[in-house]
C-alpha positions in Angstrom: 89.1 151.2 132.3 90.0 147.5 131.6 89.6 145.0 134.4 92.7 142.8 134.5 92.0 141.2 137.9 89.5 138.7 136.6 90.7 135.1 136.4 91.0 133.4 132.9 88.2 131.0 133.7 85.9 133.9 134.6 86.9 135.7 131.4 86.0 132.6 129.4 82.7 132.3 131.2 82.0 136.0 130.4 82.8 135.3 126.7 80.4 132.3 126.6 77.6 134.2 128.4 77.5 137.2 126.1 74.3 137.8 124.1 73.7 138.2 120.4 74.2 141.5 118.6 75.5 143.2 115.5 78.8 145.1 115.6 79.8 148.0 113.5 82.3 147.1 110.7 85.3 149.3 110.5 86.1 151.4 107.4 88.6 150.6 104.7 91.9 152.3 103.9 93.8 153.1 100.7 96.5 151.2 98.8 100.1 151.3 99.9 103.5 150.6 98.4 105.0 148.0 100.6 104.9 144.2 100.8 102.0 143.3 103.1 102.8 140.5 105.5 99.8 138.8 107.2 100.0 135.9 109.6 96.9 133.7 109.5 96.5 132.0 112.8 94.1 130.3 115.1 93.7 129.3 118.8 92.9 125.7 117.9 93.1 123.3 115.0 90.2 122.3 112.7 88.9 125.8 112.0 90.0 125.8 108.3 92.9 128.1 108.7 95.0 126.6 105.9 92.0 126.6 103.6 91.6 130.3 104.3 95.3 130.9 103.4 95.1 128.9 100.1 91.8 130.4 98.9 92.8 133.9 99.8 96.1 133.4 98.0 94.4 132.2 94.8 91.9 135.0 94.9 94.6 137.6 95.4 96.6 136.0 92.5 93.6 136.1 90.2 93.4 139.9 91.0 96.9 140.2 89.6 98.7 140.3 93.0 102.1 138.5 93.5 101.7 136.2 96.5 104.1 134.2 98.7 102.8 131.6 101.2 105.1 130.7 104.1 104.0 127.4 105.7 105.0 128.0 109.3 103.6 124.8 110.7 107.1 123.4 110.8 106.2 120.0 112.0 102.9 119.3 110.2 103.0 120.8 106.7 99.6 121.3 105.0 99.9 124.0 102.4 101.6 121.9 99.7 99.0 119.2 100.3 96.1 121.6 99.7 97.6 122.6 96.4 98.4 119.0 95.4 102.2 119.7 95.4 105.1 117.3 96.3 108.0 119.6 97.1 111.4 117.9 97.1 112.8 120.3 99.7 111.3 122.3 102.6 112.1 124.7 105.4 113.9 122.0 107.3 116.5 122.0 104.5 116.7 125.8 104.8 117.2 125.8 108.5 119.8 123.1 108.4 121.8 125.2 105.9 121.5 122.8 102.9 119.4 125.1 100.6 118.3 128.7 100.3 114.8 129.9 100.4 114.9 130.4 96.6 116.0 126.7 96.2 113.2 125.3 98.3 110.5 127.5 96.9 107.8 125.9 94.7 105.2 127.4 92.5 101.5 126.8 92.9 98.5 127.8 90.7 98.4 131.4 89.2 102.1 131.9 90.0 101.7 131.7 93.8 105.1 130.9 95.4 105.2 128.6 98.4 107.8 128.0 101.0 106.8 124.5 102.2 107.3 123.1 105.7 108.4 119.6 106.6 106.0 117.0 108.0 106.7 114.6 110.8 110.1 116.2 111.7 110.7 117.8 115.0 114.1 119.3 114.4 112.8 122.9 113.9 109.4 122.9 115.6 111.0 125.3 118.0 113.2 127.9 116.3 116.1 129.4 118.2 117.4 133.0 117.8 119.9 132.0 115.1 117.2 130.3 112.9 114.8 133.3 113.4 117.4 135.7 112.2 118.5 133.5 109.3 114.9 133.4 108.1 114.4 137.1 108.6 117.6 137.9 106.6 116.6 135.7 103.8 113.0 136.9 103.6 114.2 140.5 103.7 116.0 140.0 100.4 112.6 139.3 98.8 111.2 142.7 99.9 110.3 143.8 96.4 109.2 140.5 94.9 105.7 140.1 96.4 102.6 142.2 97.0 101.5 139.8 99.8 103.1 137.3 102.1 100.7 135.0 103.9 102.1 133.1 106.8 100.1 130.0 107.7 101.0 129.4 111.4 100.4 126.3 113.3 97.4 126.3 115.6 97.7 127.0 119.3 100.1 129.2 121.3 103.5 127.7 120.8 106.6 129.8 120.7 106.8 129.5 116.9 103.2 130.8 116.7 103.9 133.8 118.8 107.1 134.5 116.8 105.4 134.5 113.4 102.5 136.5 114.6 104.7 139.2 116.2 106.9 139.2 113.1 104.0 139.9 110.6 102.6 143.3 109.9 99.0 142.1 110.5 97.5 139.2 112.4 94.4 137.5 111.0 92.7 135.3 113.6 90.5 132.5 112.1 87.8 131.1 114.2 84.4 129.3 113.8 81.2 129.8 115.7 82.0 126.8 117.9 82.3 127.9 121.5 85.7 126.2 122.0 87.1 127.9 118.9 85.9 131.3 120.1 87.4 130.8 123.5 90.7 129.6 122.1 90.8 132.5 119.6 90.4 134.9 122.6 93.1 133.0 124.5 95.6 133.5 121.6 94.8 137.2 121.4 95.1 137.5 125.1 98.6 135.9 125.1 99.8 138.0 122.2 98.5 141.1 123.9 99.7 140.6 127.4 103.0 138.9 126.7 104.0 140.4 123.4 102.2 143.7 123.4 100.2 143.2 120.2 97.4 145.7 120.1 95.6 145.1 116.9 94.0 141.9 115.4 91.8 141.1 112.4 89.1 138.5 112.6 87.8 136.0 110.0 84.8 133.8 111.0 84.9 130.6 109.0 82.3 127.9 108.4 79.2 130.0 109.2 75.6 129.4 108.3 74.5 133.0 108.1 75.9 136.5 108.5 74.3 137.0 111.9 76.2 134.1 113.3 79.5 135.6 112.2 78.6 139.0 113.5 77.7 137.4 116.9 81.1 135.8 117.1 82.7 139.2 116.4 80.6 140.9 119.0 81.4 138.3 121.7 85.1 138.7 121.1 85.1 142.5 121.0 83.0 142.8 124.1 85.2 140.5 126.2 88.4 142.0 124.7 87.1 145.5 125.6 86.4 144.4 129.1 89.7 142.6 129.8 92.3 143.6 127.2 93.7 146.8 125.7 93.3 145.6 122.0 91.2 146.4 118.9 89.7 143.8 116.7 88.7 144.5 113.0 86.1 142.3 111.4 87.3 141.3 107.9 84.4 139.1 107.0 83.1 135.5 107.1 83.3 132.4 105.0 80.2 130.2 104.6 80.1 126.5 105.4 79.9 124.2 102.4 80.1 120.4 102.2 81.9 120.8 98.9 84.9 122.2 100.8 85.7 118.7 101.9 85.5 117.5 98.3 88.0 120.2 97.2 90.4 119.1 100.0 90.2 115.5 98.9 90.9 116.5 95.3 93.8 118.7 96.5 92.3 121.6 94.7 91.5 125.1 96.0 87.8 125.6 96.4 87.6 129.0 94.7 89.3 127.4 91.7 86.8 124.5 91.5 83.8 126.7 92.2 84.6 130.2 91.0 81.0 131.3 90.9 80.1 130.0 94.4 79.0 132.0 97.4 82.3 131.0 99.1 84.3 132.4 96.1 82.4 135.6 96.5 83.3 135.8 100.2 87.0 135.3 99.4 86.8 138.0 96.7 85.4 140.4 99.3 88.2 139.4 101.7 90.9 139.8 99.1 89.6 143.2 98.1 89.5 144.2 101.8 93.1 143.2 102.3 94.2 145.0 99.1 92.5 148.2 100.3 93.9 148.2 103.8 96.5 150.9 104.5 100.0 149.6 105.0 101.9 150.5 108.1 104.2 153.6 107.9 106.4 152.2 110.6 107.3 148.7 111.8 105.4 147.5 114.8 108.5 145.8 116.3 112.1 145.0 115.7 111.6 141.5 114.3 109.1 142.4 111.7 109.5 140.8 108.2 110.7 143.1 105.5 111.5 146.0 107.8 115.0 145.0 108.8 116.6 147.5 106.5 115.0 150.3 108.5 116.3 149.1 111.9 119.5 148.1 113.8 118.7 144.6 114.8 120.2 142.4 117.5 119.7 138.7 117.9 116.7 138.1 120.1 117.0 134.4 120.9 
């Protein structure tokens, strides 16, 4: 039985105090027919979330998958910078009604399509019900165009973060072994669980020095989640730390493209294969889920 009476500070203390150990890794499923929509999210900034999105997208594209990236950090765009792109239009133009998604979409390497966000503009950093439905309607028309949609959320627990996470089929939480990153990852999962009834999360541990370090992070999060929350967390793998990642960012090139034979590229290959082998959902998890609108009678949830 879960204990929900513990205070948040006590829960964080429990999380920090857990000992080391190795968890069991869940099994893999089979291929499915639908567009797979993943939100890639984090409790705090600086954990390499956008790098995870970009490298995963390139790896999937190299495997022959069609990929769309939605940059959902609507005030501080990063995805286009990582790819060295300079889009003329962005989602601000879409939400203001000036252009369609197709008109603002740009193409990255290996045919990856990107819906860029604006930078330094506050107009749409908090989407209202109309904007959410407008985006949902437009994305729904692309149902058959992509194998994968990767949503790069902003960091933290803003209303836009919760919206994009609840709208995606699957939530991938990116953290690092840093104690503050682990605690913030738990805080995000707790919010999505208690306030938005999300029950399943996937975990990627970035910037690790060895496999044991990543497995320790997974164990800590699962133990505290099992104690205080009614959720499940699947471990999707880890990405090693490498000084050359900073070099790739400076060059505005994706790491797996610059170093295709590296250990990091191998880690992303394993992650992409895992994502491709996961079973798709047979039913939508909620009535605002991307690419499921045609199955539901939707109202405007502002």
